[in-house]
Backbone bond lengths (Angstrom), bond angles and torsions (degrees), N, CA, C in turn:
res aa  C-N    CA-C-N  psi(-1)  N-CA   C-N-CA  omega(-1)  CA-C   N-CA-C  phi
1 M - - - 1.491 - - 1.559 110.18 -
2 L 1.308 116.99 -73.59 1.407 121.84 174.80 1.520 112.68 -114.64
3 E 1.331 116.77 129.59 1.448 122.76 -179.78 1.552 110.41 -126.29
4 I 1.316 113.16 112.10 1.498 119.11 176.95 1.490 106.72 -104.29
5 D 1.316 116.47 118.61 1.455 121.15 -169.10 1.597 108.75 -118.21
6 T 1.252 117.37 121.63 1.526 124.73 175.88 1.546 111.93 38.17
7 L 1.350 114.24 52.54 1.442 118.39 -176.65 1.506 113.99 -76.10
8 R 1.197 120.36 133.48 1.488 126.73 177.41 1.506 106.90 -120.55
9 A 1.375 120.29 125.66 1.378 121.63 -177.68 1.592 108.61 -157.44
10 G 1.300 114.83 160.98 1.494 118.21 177.21 1.548 110.14 -179.63
11 Y 1.316 114.18 -157.96 1.474 119.69 -173.02 1.533 105.04 -132.20
12 D 1.403 113.22 128.12 1.474 120.01 -176.24 1.514 108.15 51.38
13 R 1.299 119.42 -121.62 1.461 122.73 -176.24 1.509 111.68 -97.99
14 T 1.277 117.04 5.89 1.453 119.06 -177.72 1.527 109.45 -98.97
15 T 1.363 117.68 119.61 1.479 122.49 179.48 1.500 105.32 -87.93
16 V 1.357 116.07 129.72 1.459 122.30 179.08 1.512 109.35 -105.38
17 L 1.327 119.12 -44.14 1.390 123.43 -179.04 1.515 111.17 -102.44
18 H 1.288 119.61 126.36 1.523 124.01 -173.92 1.519 107.26 -116.02
19 G 1.321 117.03 79.94 1.456 119.63 177.99 1.465 118.78 66.78
20 V 1.330 115.50 49.19 1.481 122.20 -175.77 1.568 109.59 -80.84
21 S 1.355 115.45 130.90 1.450 117.64 171.91 1.524 108.33 -122.44
22 V 1.356 113.39 129.38 1.461 121.59 -179.64 1.521 109.44 -141.11
23 T 1.330 116.23 139.16 1.468 120.99 178.19 1.490 109.77 -120.38
24 V 1.303 117.50 129.43 1.503 121.90 172.72 1.515 109.03 -102.09
25 P 1.346 116.84 122.48 1.490 117.63 -176.51 1.518 112.43 -74.03
26 K 1.273 117.45 153.83 1.400 121.94 175.86 1.521 111.69 -65.43
27 D 1.346 116.31 129.87 1.481 124.16 -178.79 1.535 109.63 60.07
28 G 1.310 121.45 30.05 1.410 125.27 -179.69 1.527 112.71 -138.11
29 V 1.311 115.29 177.68 1.501 122.86 -178.51 1.487 108.94 -116.86
30 A 1.359 116.41 129.49 1.451 122.92 168.48 1.500 108.07 -110.75
31 A 1.353 116.21 124.67 1.457 119.85 -179.43 1.540 108.34 -100.59
32 V 1.339 114.41 140.64 1.452 123.34 175.54 1.526 105.77 -118.35
33 L 1.358 114.37 118.13 1.473 121.04 -177.16 1.528 107.90 -118.24
34 G 1.332 114.27 157.62 1.452 119.92 177.46 1.518 109.66 163.36
35 H 1.341 112.63 164.45 1.512 117.39 -179.75 1.524 109.02 -74.45
36 N 1.325 113.98 169.81 1.462 118.20 174.82 1.502 113.72 -57.21
37 G 1.272 119.71 134.37 1.469 120.14 -179.01 1.446 115.13 88.09
38 A 1.346 117.36 2.47 1.537 122.10 -178.26 1.490 110.04 -73.52
39 G 1.409 119.59 -21.18 1.449 121.88 -178.02 1.541 114.21 108.16
40 K 1.396 116.10 13.84 1.458 118.37 -178.38 1.522 114.83 -65.31
41 S 1.368 116.15 -46.48 1.430 122.45 178.81 1.528 111.54 -63.96
42 T 1.337 113.74 -38.87 1.503 120.08 178.67 1.479 110.27 -63.91
43 L 1.329 119.49 -38.40 1.415 122.58 176.10 1.507 113.42 -61.47
44 L 1.358 117.72 -43.28 1.470 119.39 178.48 1.508 110.63 -70.01
45 R 1.344 122.95 -37.42 1.406 124.38 176.92 1.508 114.18 -64.01
46 A 1.315 115.57 -35.70 1.484 121.28 175.10 1.539 109.32 -70.62
47 A 1.322 118.64 -38.23 1.509 122.16 -174.78 1.530 107.65 -68.73
48 V 1.383 117.58 -35.82 1.479 117.20 -175.57 1.503 111.66 -93.34
49 G 1.396 117.96 -1.88 1.441 119.99 170.60 1.503 112.93 97.00
50 L 1.332 119.78 9.15 1.475 122.17 179.97 1.537 111.00 -84.91
51 L 1.310 114.96 -13.02 1.479 122.66 177.33 1.487 109.97 -129.89
52 K 1.304 120.19 124.03 1.427 125.85 178.62 1.515 111.42 -73.36
53 P 1.368 118.42 120.63 1.483 117.68 -179.17 1.563 110.42 -74.95
54 A 1.337 111.38 155.51 1.477 117.71 175.95 1.526 109.31 -90.89
55 G 1.303 118.33 -13.66 1.497 120.77 -179.98 1.518 107.91 -174.55
56 G 1.340 113.74 166.63 1.452 119.27 -179.03 1.500 112.95 90.34
57 T 1.356 117.41 -179.69 1.473 121.90 -175.66 1.498 109.65 -135.68
58 V 1.327 115.51 154.18 1.452 126.29 169.43 1.473 109.88 -123.54
59 R 1.374 119.07 120.62 1.446 121.55 -178.75 1.510 110.92 -122.82
60 L 1.333 116.55 134.61 1.468 122.26 177.31 1.532 107.19 -116.95
61 D 1.314 113.56 116.84 1.470 120.33 -176.86 1.547 110.43 53.12
62 G 1.305 117.03 38.77 1.475 121.60 175.59 1.532 112.20 89.67
63 E 1.307 117.82 -16.36 1.479 118.13 -178.11 1.537 110.41 -86.53
64 D 1.263 116.77 132.93 1.506 121.68 177.82 1.544 109.24 -76.34
65 I 1.322 113.78 108.74 1.457 119.54 -179.95 1.526 113.61 -108.28
66 T 1.309 117.46 16.26 1.467 120.74 -170.76 1.519 110.52 -61.00
67 R 1.318 119.40 -30.65 1.487 116.93 -178.47 1.509 114.38 -103.59
68 L 1.378 116.58 7.78 1.460 118.89 -179.00 1.494 110.24 -76.18
69 A 1.323 119.10 151.05 1.413 125.64 175.27 1.502 110.82 -72.99
70 P 1.321 117.34 158.27 1.490 119.12 -178.95 1.523 114.75 -55.92
71 H 1.359 119.23 -38.51 1.446 120.15 -179.61 1.500 110.62 -66.75
72 E 1.332 117.31 -34.06 1.452 121.52 179.91 1.520 110.35 -68.17
73 R 1.305 117.52 -35.86 1.508 119.85 174.61 1.462 112.29 -69.35
74 V 1.334 118.17 -38.45 1.434 120.64 175.46 1.496 111.23 -61.60
75 A 1.344 117.57 -42.03 1.474 120.96 179.10 1.553 110.53 -63.76
76 R 1.297 118.07 -22.75 1.459 121.47 176.81 1.534 112.87 -86.89
77 G 1.339 115.70 -2.95 1.454 117.80 173.88 1.492 117.26 115.40
78 M 1.341 117.11 12.03 1.479 121.77 179.57 1.520 109.10 -93.34
79 A 1.341 116.88 146.83 1.441 122.37 173.42 1.501 107.57 -141.62
80 Y 1.333 116.42 144.05 1.447 122.36 -171.80 1.536 110.69 -132.15
81 V 1.292 116.02 127.19 1.447 122.41 176.82 1.502 108.90 -116.02
82 P 1.355 120.25 100.60 1.454 122.00 -176.89 1.493 110.31 -76.55
83 Q 1.343 113.81 176.17 1.470 119.67 172.18 1.487 111.72 -63.85
84 G 1.355 114.03 156.60 1.532 116.62 168.43 1.494 116.61 99.66
85 Q 1.346 119.84 10.94 1.483 122.62 171.78 1.533 110.21 50.65
86 Q 1.354 116.89 51.00 1.445 120.56 -172.80 1.483 113.87 -73.24
87 S 1.364 117.89 138.75 1.390 125.39 179.07 1.536 108.73 -159.17
88 F 1.364 118.33 176.55 1.354 123.17 171.99 1.518 109.35 -94.69
89 P 1.315 121.36 99.60 1.479 123.23 -164.65 1.457 115.16 -63.63
90 H 1.358 118.30 -27.43 1.455 118.92 -176.49 1.552 112.79 -89.99
91 L 1.295 116.13 -0.63 1.422 121.57 175.03 1.490 110.34 -99.01
92 T 1.328 116.31 155.63 1.464 117.66 175.78 1.515 111.68 -75.29
93 T 1.310 116.01 171.86 1.408 121.68 176.65 1.546 110.57 -58.08
94 A 1.341 115.28 -50.29 1.459 118.31 179.35 1.495 112.13 -61.12
95 E 1.327 119.82 -41.00 1.488 119.57 177.93 1.494 112.86 -66.62
96 N 1.312 118.42 -34.13 1.516 118.61 174.63 1.537 111.20 -59.73
97 L 1.387 117.68 -41.42 1.406 119.86 178.77 1.483 113.50 -70.64
98 Q 1.332 117.86 -38.28 1.421 122.76 -176.45 1.474 112.13 -69.88
99 L 1.314 118.52 -33.14 1.448 122.27 175.28 1.475 111.66 -53.10
100 V 1.375 115.35 -45.81 1.473 121.11 -177.19 1.515 108.58 -72.63
101 A 1.343 118.04 -41.65 1.463 120.91 -176.68 1.525 110.66 -64.24
102 D 1.322 118.37 -34.16 1.427 123.08 -176.61 1.567 111.63 -83.71
103 G 1.374 118.59 -9.75 1.407 118.67 -176.35 1.457 116.28 76.96
104 R 1.290 118.10 19.92 1.501 120.87 -175.34 1.505 112.46 -85.73
105 L 1.306 117.48 8.16 1.511 118.63 172.54 1.476 110.12 -103.08
106 G 1.316 117.52 18.56 1.460 120.45 176.45 1.548 116.04 89.00
107 V 1.327 117.11 2.34 1.387 120.77 179.86 1.556 109.08 -120.14
108 P 1.372 116.69 118.79 1.472 117.30 -178.07 1.526 110.86 -59.56
109 P 1.338 116.61 136.26 1.485 116.79 179.53 1.461 113.09 -70.01
110 R 1.338 116.56 146.02 1.439 122.96 172.58 1.535 110.16 -78.98
111 R 1.282 118.61 128.03 1.507 120.42 -172.25 1.566 111.13 -106.23
112 S 1.334 118.73 16.40 1.438 119.73 176.97 1.506 107.24 -69.39
113 G 1.360 115.40 145.93 1.471 116.98 178.21 1.504 109.75 99.72
114 R 1.302 116.88 177.12 1.488 124.15 -176.66 1.514 113.36 -83.68
115 G 1.325 117.87 140.32 1.457 122.30 165.99 1.505 112.77 81.15
116 G 1.286 121.40 10.08 1.460 121.13 178.15 1.496 114.76 52.82
117 G 1.324 117.39 -139.63 1.450 122.45 -179.61 1.552 114.51 -60.81
118 K 1.320 114.35 -43.44 1.432 119.04 178.45 1.483 112.69 -63.64
119 G 1.317 114.99 -39.78 1.470 118.86 176.90 1.485 114.32 -63.71
120 A 1.376 115.41 -37.24 1.439 121.74 178.69 1.544 112.90 -66.74
121 V 1.316 112.78 -39.44 1.509 115.38 177.89 1.501 110.68 -69.10
122 A 1.323 117.98 -37.28 1.476 118.93 176.88 1.479 113.40 -65.91
123 E 1.311 115.94 -35.99 1.554 119.73 176.43 1.500 110.36 -63.43
124 A 1.413 114.60 -41.21 1.489 117.12 -177.29 1.521 109.05 -69.20
125 L 1.310 118.69 -38.04 1.450 123.17 178.71 1.547 111.85 -66.09
126 D 1.275 115.95 -32.86 1.491 120.26 176.32 1.535 111.13 -62.00
127 L 1.380 116.54 -35.74 1.386 122.04 -179.75 1.504 113.35 -75.27
128 F 1.316 117.16 -26.54 1.480 124.22 178.97 1.513 110.31 -128.31
129 P 1.314 117.96 74.28 1.499 120.56 -176.29 1.504 115.91 -52.51
130 V 1.371 116.42 -32.09 1.444 121.03 -179.28 1.527 110.64 -58.95
131 L 1.386 118.17 -32.75 1.438 121.22 179.95 1.550 113.38 -66.01
132 R 1.310 113.17 -33.22 1.486 117.99 179.40 1.511 109.81 -65.82
133 E 1.346 118.67 -37.58 1.441 124.48 176.38 1.528 110.56 -66.96
134 L 1.315 113.22 -31.12 1.574 117.47 -176.47 1.506 111.60 -105.01
135 S 1.321 116.99 25.71 1.429 119.16 -173.50 1.554 115.40 -62.65
136 G 1.353 113.32 -28.30 1.458 118.58 179.68 1.515 116.48 -95.85
137 R 1.386 115.45 5.32 1.434 117.96 -178.93 1.546 109.05 -94.79
138 R 1.335 114.94 141.02 1.453 119.99 175.02 1.503 111.66 -59.70
139 A 1.371 116.11 135.44 1.454 119.49 -178.16 1.569 114.99 -56.45
140 G 1.420 115.44 -30.62 1.390 118.84 -179.33 1.509 115.54 -72.08
141 L 1.321 114.67 -8.57 1.490 122.64 175.45 1.500 114.99 -99.16
142 L 1.343 114.79 -1.39 1.489 121.05 176.77 1.489 111.26 -77.62
143 S 1.312 117.32 155.07 1.461 120.37 173.37 1.502 111.57 -71.95
144 G 1.287 119.15 170.24 1.513 119.37 -176.30 1.515 110.53 -64.08
145 G 1.322 115.92 -38.47 1.490 120.09 177.48 1.466 112.24 -64.68
146 Q 1.315 117.06 -41.00 1.427 119.06 178.33 1.452 114.85 -69.30
147 R 1.331 116.98 -35.28 1.549 120.68 172.67 1.526 110.37 -64.74
148 Q 1.292 116.87 -35.61 1.466 116.32 179.92 1.550 111.08 -72.36
149 Q 1.316 115.12 -35.36 1.469 114.69 172.03 1.530 113.56 -67.65
150 L 1.381 117.87 -30.68 1.462 120.51 173.03 1.513 108.57 -65.39
151 A 1.323 120.38 -44.12 1.492 123.14 -179.30 1.510 108.90 -57.31
152 L 1.345 115.78 -45.59 1.477 118.54 -178.05 1.546 109.43 -66.59
153 A 1.322 116.70 -40.65 1.458 117.21 179.51 1.519 113.61 -66.18
154 R 1.272 116.02 -38.00 1.486 118.19 174.61 1.560 113.75 -58.28
155 A 1.352 112.59 -41.38 1.510 115.90 178.15 1.515 109.63 -65.65
156 L 1.327 118.73 -38.67 1.475 122.11 -177.42 1.466 116.16 -73.21
157 V 1.396 113.12 -20.61 1.488 117.61 175.88 1.537 110.63 -62.93
158 T 1.289 118.79 -26.44 1.457 121.04 179.96 1.509 111.17 -76.24
159 R 1.338 119.18 -5.13 1.451 125.17 -175.58 1.495 110.80 51.97
160 P 1.324 119.42 61.99 1.430 121.40 -179.29 1.447 118.30 -72.97
161 R 1.304 117.92 156.16 1.478 119.74 169.22 1.523 111.41 -92.58
162 L 1.325 115.89 -21.92 1.466 124.43 178.00 1.433 112.94 -132.75
163 L 1.355 119.93 122.05 1.474 125.54 -175.01 1.582 105.96 -114.12
164 L 1.333 115.31 124.14 1.425 119.45 177.51 1.566 108.75 -108.66
165 L 1.344 115.58 120.57 1.425 119.41 -173.60 1.512 109.35 -119.40
166 D 1.353 115.65 128.34 1.441 121.87 179.21 1.525 112.56 -108.06
167 E 1.307 117.43 98.38 1.482 122.09 177.48 1.528 110.98 56.49
168 P 1.398 119.06 59.33 1.436 119.91 -175.01 1.514 112.94 -67.04
169 T 1.347 121.18 -16.48 1.425 120.41 -179.00 1.544 114.84 -109.12
170 E 1.362 111.89 9.75 1.465 115.00 179.89 1.517 115.08 -68.18
171 G 1.357 116.77 128.00 1.466 122.60 177.27 1.529 114.49 67.51
172 I 1.315 116.59 25.97 1.461 121.78 -179.41 1.552 108.13 -106.87
173 Q 1.337 113.88 140.78 1.497 116.90 176.80 1.586 109.78 -62.32
174 P 1.372 113.90 146.17 1.484 118.74 -171.85 1.492 116.03 -53.64
175 S 1.327 118.23 -37.40 1.440 120.78 -178.14 1.512 111.81 -63.85
176 V 1.363 116.71 -36.58 1.466 119.94 -177.16 1.611 106.88 -82.54
177 V 1.318 116.56 -29.94 1.495 119.48 177.04 1.485 108.34 -55.34
178 A 1.368 119.24 -45.01 1.439 124.18 -178.79 1.532 112.11 -61.56
179 E 1.378 117.89 -37.18 1.451 122.36 178.55 1.543 108.87 -67.79
180 I 1.353 115.08 -47.43 1.411 118.72 -177.56 1.599 112.59 -63.31
181 E 1.303 113.74 -39.83 1.473 118.98 178.72 1.551 108.71 -63.52
182 E 1.320 116.70 -45.18 1.461 118.44 -176.56 1.552 110.84 -65.77
183 T 1.355 114.60 -35.64 1.533 116.65 177.50 1.514 110.77 -64.97
184 I 1.326 118.40 -41.75 1.467 121.01 -179.34 1.522 110.68 -67.27
185 L 1.328 114.90 -38.29 1.482 120.55 176.06 1.555 111.19 -63.48
186 A 1.325 114.39 -43.72 1.460 119.00 178.79 1.542 110.73 -64.57
187 L 1.315 119.48 -40.13 1.450 121.40 177.60 1.563 111.40 -62.70
188 A 1.352 114.69 -40.67 1.431 116.15 178.40 1.515 115.20 -69.29
189 R 1.341 115.45 -28.40 1.460 119.84 179.06 1.506 113.40 -73.64
190 R 1.377 114.49 -37.91 1.508 116.39 -173.07 1.536 114.80 -76.22
191 G 1.364 116.87 -11.32 1.459 118.05 176.77 1.495 113.24 82.13
192 G 1.332 115.56 169.06 1.450 120.38 178.51 1.557 114.22 84.91
193 L 1.292 112.87 3.46 1.534 115.88 -175.05 1.553 105.81 -150.22
194 S 1.311 114.23 130.32 1.444 121.44 172.38 1.505 109.74 -104.45
195 V 1.304 118.56 148.25 1.483 122.18 -174.54 1.476 108.40 -134.01
196 L 1.363 114.64 131.38 1.495 121.85 164.83 1.499 106.79 -106.48
197 L 1.362 114.54 112.16 1.425 122.87 -168.18 1.535 110.22 -113.83
198 V 1.340 115.85 118.20 1.451 122.81 171.88 1.537 105.95 -98.46
199 E 1.319 116.91 122.68 1.493 118.49 -171.60 1.503 109.46 -151.48
200 Q 1.325 118.80 141.92 1.458 124.95 175.60 1.489 110.49 -86.06
201 H 1.317 120.06 -31.03 1.467 123.91 -176.59 1.554 108.59 -76.77
202 V 1.334 116.96 97.90 1.422 123.14 -173.55 1.509 113.12 -57.70
203 G 1.331 116.13 -47.63 1.437 121.16 -178.47 1.501 113.17 -57.05
204 F 1.314 117.02 -50.79 1.487 121.59 179.18 1.534 111.28 -62.86
205 A 1.334 117.40 -45.32 1.482 122.88 -179.69 1.500 109.41 -57.00
206 L 1.268 120.27 -44.60 1.459 122.19 -175.06 1.548 109.61 -78.23
207 R 1.273 120.78 -28.43 1.457 123.85 175.19 1.512 108.12 -61.78
208 A 1.366 114.65 -43.93 1.433 121.77 -175.89 1.525 112.96 -77.31
209 A 1.277 117.37 -29.75 1.508 122.86 -166.08 1.478 115.73 -87.73
210 R 1.342 119.02 137.96 1.369 122.76 168.58 1.576 110.76 -84.42
211 T 1.353 113.86 -31.02 1.469 116.90 173.64 1.525 106.12 -138.26
212 Y 1.382 115.36 162.22 1.451 120.58 -179.25 1.566 107.52 -138.59
213 H 1.342 112.42 158.02 1.459 121.61 176.96 1.507 107.27 -140.72
214 V 1.340 118.80 129.04 1.469 122.33 173.81 1.475 108.89 -99.61
215 L 1.334 115.80 128.41 1.498 120.66 175.44 1.470 107.83 -103.24
216 E 1.349 113.63 142.40 1.501 120.41 173.74 1.523 104.96 -145.34
217 A 1.378 115.37 117.82 1.460 121.26 177.39 1.525 110.31 54.41
218 G 1.295 116.69 41.62 1.485 122.27 170.34 1.528 112.12 76.87
219 R 1.338 115.00 21.54 1.529 117.15 176.21 1.537 107.20 -138.55
220 V 1.320 115.02 146.55 1.490 123.77 175.05 1.565 106.51 -74.74
221 T 1.313 114.59 115.73 1.471 118.74 178.26 1.537 114.14 -103.23
222 S 1.346 115.72 -13.65 1.416 120.21 -177.43 1.511 109.36 -158.31
223 S 1.314 115.92 138.29 1.544 120.73 175.75 1.529 108.06 -144.14
224 G 1.306 113.75 156.27 1.483 117.44 177.79 1.469 112.34 176.61
225 E 1.304 117.51 -170.93 1.468 122.78 175.25 1.482 110.39 -78.75
226 G 1.314 117.69 149.38 1.457 124.06 179.68 1.608 109.93 -80.24
227 G 1.304 110.78 -165.13 1.455 116.38 -176.52 1.510 112.87 101.45
228 S 1.295 117.87 159.17 1.478 122.35 -173.70 1.520 108.79 -65.45
229 G 1.304 119.98 -23.13 1.464 121.04 -179.70 1.552 111.85 -68.06
230 A 1.360 116.55 -16.57 1.418 117.31 -178.94 1.535 112.49 -91.88
231 E 1.293 120.90 -3.37 1.446 125.91 -170.33 1.523 111.08 -62.09
232 Q 1.318 117.86 -43.48 1.462 119.50 -179.25 1.497 110.22 -65.89
233 T 1.315 117.51 -42.33 1.497 118.21 176.73 1.519 113.74 -61.51
234 V 1.328 116.03 -42.58 1.467 120.04 -179.40 1.570 110.85 -66.24
235 R 1.323 115.86 -43.24 1.439 117.14 178.90 1.528 111.04 -64.75
236 A 1.317 117.40 -36.95 1.413 118.79 173.15 1.525 114.42 -60.90
237 A 1.297 116.26 -41.51 1.462 120.59 177.12 1.520 112.07 -65.17
238 L 1.377 116.67 -39.94 1.455 118.95 178.14 1.519 113.33 -71.56
239 S 1.316 117.33 -17.47 1.454 117.72 -176.69 1.527 114.33 -87.45
240 V 1.356 114.09 -7.19 1.447 121.36 178.93 1.551 111.47 -69.22
């Protein structure tokens, strides 16, 4: 699905990624783990086109998309949820979702599946029932956990083939963390969607992931198959 090969990227004259290679399996989850400053968010930003790489390639289903603009990657089926529970705070929950469904953010909506934009919004709300109850509330008045669920729902409204998640459980109350984790696991189980997951919670990341990669100072220091059996290996890699 997604192949990142020897990617080099950074900011100004500072190189953050030093030849990183990561593969996301089709209809599966690849987890990227590492301490703060390891380059995890930089990797996602380069993958989605928000950061121009200095070298290496990014391929989606075999197509070289390294030089494509972010909106062109979204049109090909990529969706990105950055850190920070981002939303339009003065718009309601429903309006936030409808903006994406209508393509008013400059990205033509993907119409695969039933019901077009309305159907995509309904599917997203089915995954996060609390948002249906809060559809008339302004996003700025939602809790952090509710805003994160809204950010995930907005990404899913585009009906992506590849979802990039940057610390989706960061700063969220434990009860909502469990809901978000279960939703991501359910998406992974049902197929039709690949996920590149950056996550600090090792246990959850490995439960969700078919494969994992540990980043340290912008380099992959450990890779392998996911699952609970890999937790000791990953924790050992992270403790170095």
